[in-house]
VEXKOLDREN-728269 format. One record per atom (N, C-alpha, C): residue number from 1; atom name; y, x, z. Coordinates in steps of 0.02 Angstrom, whole numbers, padded with zeros to 5 digits. Atoms other than C-alpha are relative to their C-alpha. Layout:
<pts>
zaba  mivo  py  px  pz
NUM  CA  Y  X  Z
...
</pts>
This chain:
<pts>
zaba  mivo  py  px  pz
1  N  00031  00054  -00037
1  CA  01774  00061  -01376
1  C  -00076  00009  00002
2  N  00072  -00010  00003
2  CA  01596  00099  -01433
2  C  -00022  00056  00047
3  N  00016  -00055  -00045
3  CA  01600  00263  -01336
3  C  00000  -00023  00073
4  N  -00004  00026  -00068
4  CA  01649  00170  -01177
4  C  -00062  -00042  00016
5  N  00060  00042  -00010
5  CA  01507  00045  -01199
5  C  -00062  00043  00007
6  N  00057  -00045  -00003
6  CA  01380  00183  -01232
6  C  -00001  00039  00066
7  N  -00004  -00036  -00063
7  CA  01442  00282  -01082
7  C  -00020  -00045  00058
8  N  00015  00047  -00054
8  CA  01434  00129  -00969
8  C  -00074  -00017  00001
9  N  00071  00016  00003
9  CA  01259  00084  -01029
9  C  -00042  00058  00023
10  N  00037  -00060  -00021
10  CA  01199  00262  -01004
10  C  00006  00011  00075
11  N  -00011  -00008  -00072
11  CA  01276  00271  -00831
11  C  -00040  -00052  00039
12  N  00038  00053  -00034
12  CA  01198  00105  -00781
12  C  -00075  00015  -00002
13  N  00071  -00016  00006
13  CA  01027  00157  -00846
13  C  -00018  00058  00046
14  N  00012  -00058  -00044
14  CA  01040  00322  -00751
14  C  -00001  -00022  00073
15  N  -00001  00025  -00069
15  CA  01087  00233  -00589
15  C  -00062  -00041  00016
16  N  00061  00039  -00011
16  CA  00943  00111  -00608
16  C  -00061  00045  00006
17  N  00056  -00047  -00003
17  CA  00822  00254  -00639
17  C  00000  00037  00067
18  N  -00005  -00035  -00065
18  CA  00885  00348  -00485
18  C  -00020  -00047  00056
19  N  00018  00048  -00052
19  CA  00869  00190  -00379
19  C  -00074  -00014  00000
20  N  00072  00013  00005
20  CA  00692  00158  -00443
20  C  -00039  00059  00028
21  N  00034  -00060  -00024
21  CA  00636  00337  -00410
21  C  00009  00006  00076
22  N  -00013  -00002  -00072
22  CA  00717  00331  -00238
22  C  -00043  -00050  00037
23  N  00041  00051  -00031
23  CA  00627  00169  -00197
23  C  -00073  00022  00003
24  N  00069  -00024  00001
24  CA  00460  00242  -00251
24  C  -00011  00055  00052
25  N  00006  -00054  -00048
25  CA  00490  00398  -00147
25  C  00001  -00027  00071
26  N  -00006  00029  -00067
26  CA  00543  00297  00006
26  C  -00064  -00037  00018
27  N  00060  00040  -00014
27  CA  00394  00179  -00007
27  C  -00062  00043  00008
28  N  00060  -00041  -00005
28  CA  00271  00321  -00026
28  C  00002  00051  00057
29  N  -00005  -00052  -00051
29  CA  00337  00433  00112
29  C  00025  -00025  00068
30  N  -00030  00022  -00063
30  CA  00405  00322  00249
30  C  -00040  -00056  00032
31  N  00030  00054  -00037
31  CA  00346  00203  00381
31  C  00058  -00041  00030
32  N  -00050  00043  -00033
32  CA  00445  00055  00445
32  C  -00011  00008  00075
33  N  00011  -00015  -00070
33  CA  00469  00113  00625
33  C  -00005  -00063  00044
34  N  00001  00062  -00039
34  CA  00500  -00063  00691
34  C  -00069  -00033  -00005
35  N  00067  00030  00009
35  CA  00337  -00128  00616
35  C  -00053  00041  00034
36  N  00049  -00044  -00032
36  CA  00238  00023  00675
36  C  00002  -00009  00076
37  N  -00007  00009  -00073
37  CA  00306  00002  00852
37  C  -00028  -00068  00021
38  N  00026  00067  -00016
38  CA  00266  -00185  00850
38  C  -00077  -00001  -00002
39  N  00073  -00002  00003
39  CA  00087  -00150  00796
39  C  -00030  00034  00061
40  N  00026  -00037  -00058
40  CA  00066  -00029  00940
40  C  00012  -00038  00066
41  N  -00016  00032  -00063
41  CA  00151  -00132  01076
41  C  -00025  -00072  00005
42  N  00024  00070  00000
42  CA  00088  -00305  01024
42  C  -00062  -00006  -00045
43  N  00059  -00001  00043
43  CA  -00089  -00278  00955
43  C  -00034  -00068  -00009
44  N  00029  00067  00008
44  CA  -00133  -00462  00977
44  C  00050  -00048  -00032
45  N  -00053  00041  00029
45  CA  00026  -00525  00893
45  C  -00017  -00025  -00070
46  N  00009  00030  00067
46  CA  00044  -00622  00732
46  C  -00001  00052  -00055
47  N  -00001  -00052  00052
47  CA  00089  -00469  00628
47  C  -00063  00043  00002
48  N  00059  -00043  -00007
48  CA  -00056  -00366  00697
48  C  -00063  -00034  -00026
49  N  00059  00035  00027
49  CA  -00177  -00500  00637
49  C  -00009  00013  -00074
50  N  00005  -00011  00072
50  CA  -00138  -00454  00457
50  C  00026  00068  -00025
51  N  -00028  -00065  00019
51  CA  -00055  -00282  00459
51  C  -00029  00054  00045
52  N  00025  -00057  -00037
52  CA  -00128  -00116  00510
52  C  00044  00060  -00015
53  N  -00035  -00062  00011
53  CA  -00057  00059  00523
53  C  -00050  00050  -00030
54  N  00044  -00048  00035
54  CA  -00136  00181  00399
54  C  00031  00069  00004
55  N  -00023  -00070  -00005
55  CA  -00121  00368  00432
55  C  -00036  00042  -00052
56  N  00026  -00043  00053
56  CA  -00144  00487  00287
56  C  -00021  00068  00028
57  N  00021  -00067  -00023
57  CA  -00224  00660  00299
57  C  00058  00045  00019
58  N  -00058  -00043  -00015
58  CA  -00050  00739  00300
58  C  00040  -00025  00060
59  N  -00035  00027  -00058
59  CA  00003  00633  00450
59  C  00048  -00057  -00015
60  N  -00045  00056  00019
60  CA  00111  00510  00353
60  C  -00033  -00066  00017
61  N  00027  00066  -00019
61  CA  00092  00328  00405
61  C  00037  -00054  -00038
62  N  -00032  00060  00028
62  CA  00124  00160  00325
62  C  -00035  -00062  00029
63  N  00031  00064  -00018
63  CA  00097  -00018  00386
63  C  -00021  -00036  -00065
64  N  00025  00035  00060
64  CA  -00010  -00114  00260
64  C  -00041  -00061  00020
65  N  00045  00057  -00010
65  CA  -00094  -00283  00247
65  C  -00071  00023  -00013
66  N  00069  -00022  00006
66  CA  -00281  -00268  00262
66  C  -00048  -00059  00006
67  N  00055  00046  -00009
67  CA  -00445  -00360  00256
67  C  -00058  00041  00027
68  N  00057  -00036  -00029
68  CA  -00587  -00303  00369
68  C  -00061  -00044  -00006
69  N  00064  00034  00007
69  CA  -00764  -00353  00325
69  C  -00055  00049  00019
70  N  00052  -00045  -00024
70  CA  -00901  -00271  00425
70  C  00026  00070  00012
71  N  -00018  -00070  -00009
71  CA  -00889  -00083  00414
71  C  00048  00025  -00055
72  N  -00048  -00019  00051
72  CA  -00760  -00085  00274
72  C  00067  -00035  00012
73  N  -00068  00027  -00002
73  CA  -00572  -00111  00268
73  C  00028  00007  -00070
74  N  -00028  00002  00067
74  CA  -00484  -00160  00107
74  C  00076  -00006  00004
75  N  -00072  -00001  00002
75  CA  -00303  -00127  00064
75  C  00023  -00003  -00072
76  N  -00031  00000  00066
76  CA  -00196  -00168  -00087
76  C  00059  00047  00000
77  N  -00053  -00051  00002
77  CA  -00086  -00019  -00131
77  C  00049  -00017  -00056
78  N  -00052  00018  00048
78  CA  00075  -00074  -00215
78  C  00041  00060  -00023
79  N  -00038  -00059  00020
79  CA  00158  00096  -00218
79  C  -00045  00052  -00032
80  N  00039  -00054  00031
80  CA  00098  00262  -00285
80  C  -00046  00035  00049
81  N  00039  -00035  -00051
81  CA  00013  00312  -00122
81  C  -00075  -00006  -00011
82  N  00072  00007  00013
82  CA  -00157  00252  -00186
82  C  -00028  00064  -00032
83  N  00024  -00060  00035
83  CA  -00167  00414  -00285
83  C  -00030  00052  00047
84  N  00029  -00046  -00050
84  CA  -00206  00510  -00125
84  C  -00075  -00011  00004
85  N  00070  00018  -00009
85  CA  -00374  00420  -00126
85  C  -00040  -00004  -00064
86  N  00034  00009  00064
86  CA  -00420  00425  -00311
86  C  -00063  00043  -00007
87  N  00059  -00042  00005
87  CA  -00545  00568  -00289
87  C  -00054  -00020  00051
88  N  00049  00027  -00047
88  CA  -00630  00476  -00145
88  C  -00014  00044  00060
89  N  00022  -00034  -00061
89  CA  -00699  00524  00025
89  C  00057  00035  00037
90  N  -00059  -00028  -00033
90  CA  -00525  00554  00098
90  C  00003  -00026  00072
91  N  -00001  00022  -00070
91  CA  -00518  00551  00289
91  C  00067  -00035  00017
92  N  -00059  00037  -00021
92  CA  -00396  00423  00361
92  C  -00009  -00025  00072
93  N  00001  00032  -00065
93  CA  -00351  00349  00529
93  C  00032  -00068  -00008
94  N  -00025  00069  00003
94  CA  -00321  00164  00555
94  C  00017  -00023  00071
95  N  -00015  00032  -00063
95  CA  -00240  00068  00695
95  C  00001  -00075  -00014
96  N  00009  00071  00013
96  CA  -00303  -00112  00690
96  C  -00007  -00037  00065
97  N  00002  00042  -00059
97  CA  -00266  -00237  00827
97  C  -00011  00040  00064
98  N  00005  -00041  -00060
98  CA  -00247  -00100  00958
98  C  -00057  00049  00000
99  N  00058  -00044  00003
99  CA  -00402  -00006  00903
99  C  00012  00057  -00049
100  N  -00005  -00060  00042
100  CA  -00394  00172  00835
100  C  -00068  00012  -00033
101  N  00062  -00010  00038
101  CA  -00524  00196  00697
101  C  00010  00057  -00049
102  N  -00002  -00050  00053
102  CA  -00568  00330  00572
102  C  -00047  -00022  -00056
103  N  00043  00017  00057
103  CA  -00646  00319  00401
103  C  00015  00044  -00060
104  N  -00006  -00036  00064
104  CA  -00657  00381  00223
104  C  00023  -00049  -00052
105  N  -00030  00046  00048
105  CA  -00551  00304  00086
105  C  -00009  00023  -00072
106  N  -00001  -00013  00072
106  CA  -00563  00290  -00102
106  C  00034  -00058  -00036
107  N  -00032  00050  00041
107  CA  -00469  00197  -00237
107  C  -00051  -00025  -00052
108  N  00044  00030  00051
108  CA  -00568  00077  -00347
108  C  00040  -00001  -00065
109  N  -00037  -00006  00062
109  CA  -00515  00119  -00524
109  C  -00032  -00036  -00059
110  N  00033  00026  00060
110  CA  -00645  00050  -00643
110  C  -00046  -00059  00013
111  N  00041  00058  -00014
111  CA  -00714  -00110  -00570
111  C  00046  -00060  00011
112  N  -00048  00055  -00003
112  CA  -00595  -00254  -00610
112  C  -00030  -00061  00034
113  N  00031  00059  -00030
113  CA  -00719  -00388  -00558
113  C  -00004  00006  00077
114  N  00004  -00013  -00071
114  CA  -00748  -00311  -00386
114  C  00069  -00004  00032
115  N  -00069  00000  -00024
115  CA  -00561  -00283  -00362
115  C  00026  -00072  00004
116  N  -00022  00069  00002
116  CA  -00524  -00463  -00412
116  C  -00032  -00040  00057
117  N  00036  00035  -00052
117  CA  -00657  -00528  -00292
117  C  00031  00015  00069
118  N  -00029  -00019  -00065
118  CA  -00584  -00431  -00144
118  C  00071  -00027  00006
119  N  -00069  00023  -00002
119  CA  -00404  -00475  -00189
119  C  00005  -00076  00010
120  N  00000  00072  -00012
120  CA  -00450  -00660  -00187
120  C  00003  -00015  00075
121  N  -00001  00009  -00073
121  CA  -00476  -00640  00001
121  C  00057  00039  00033
122  N  -00052  -00042  -00029
122  CA  -00352  -00500  00036
122  C  00070  -00026  -00015
123  N  -00066  00021  00023
123  CA  -00206  -00571  -00062
123  C  -00003  -00068  -00034
124  N  00008  00065  00033
124  CA  -00237  -00756  -00093
124  C  00065  -00032  -00023
125  N  -00064  00032  00017
125  CA  -00052  -00797  -00107
125  C  00037  00033  -00058
126  N  -00033  -00033  00057
126  CA  -00011  -00679  -00252
126  C  00000  -00050  -00058
127  N  -00003  00049  00055
127  CA  00049  -00788  -00397
127  C  -00049  00018  -00055
128  N  00051  -00010  00052
128  CA  -00086  -00811  -00528
128  C  00031  00018  -00067
129  N  -00032  -00013  00065
129  CA  00041  -00796  -00670
129  C  00022  00072  -00008
130  N  -00020  -00070  00006
130  CA  00081  -00614  -00631
130  C  -00049  00037  -00046
131  N  00045  -00039  00043
131  CA  00013  -00495  -00764
131  C  -00041  00050  00041
132  N  00046  -00044  -00036
132  CA  -00134  -00387  -00709
132  C  00030  00070  00012
133  N  -00028  -00067  -00008
133  CA  -00035  -00225  -00735
133  C  00049  00004  00058
134  N  -00044  -00001  -00058
134  CA  00082  -00277  -00594
134  C  -00038  -00003  00066
135  N  00038  00007  -00061
135  CA  -00059  -00299  -00471
135  C  -00011  00068  00032
136  N  00010  -00061  -00039
136  CA  -00099  -00171  -00338
136  C  -00066  00033  -00017
137  N  00065  -00034  00003
137  CA  -00239  -00044  -00333
137  C  -00037  -00016  00064
138  N  00041  00014  -00058
138  CA  -00382  -00079  -00216
138  C  -00022  00066  00031
139  N  00023  -00058  -00039
139  CA  -00413  00052  -00081
139  C  -00053  -00026  00048
140  N  00056  00020  -00044
140  CA  -00580  00038  00009
140  C  -00010  00056  00051
141  N  00010  -00048  -00053
141  CA  -00604  00122  00177
141  C  -00067  -00016  00034
142  N  00064  00006  -00035
142  CA  -00780  00148  00244
142  C  00009  00029  00069
143  N  -00012  -00022  -00069
143  CA  -00765  00157  00433
143  C  -00056  00047  00024
144  N  00048  -00045  -00030
144  CA  -00850  00298  00528
144  C  -00036  -00036  00056
145  N  00039  00026  -00056
145  CA  -00988  00257  00651
145  C  -00013  -00073  -00008
</pts>
């Protein structure tokens, strides 16, 4: 009986790990085609007011919520894709409200106060009770020109 319980627990843990890794891979390498198409065909729509299409240097794209202030665009990275920008000065393309833009991105790693300040405006609806380690990483994009 103990062997059956241990086998079942091990199998369940393995399946959960595979599902988690699969979710991380999917979220970091895929774009929701329906959302991307909506952003392109309805640039003045409700979704386009808060979601942009971010294109990575390798051509991969993801729709993400954003905050644009002047010549900067802020994004909260919930997946592992923020790591692409950790060394800074990474060229990206943005599609915001029908406008194609370019810029340079970096991840803010060591400025909790700045990150918190931006997230207050970028993500005002995130529950305050969530622990900080569950929060996203802040990606800052300095627009060209």
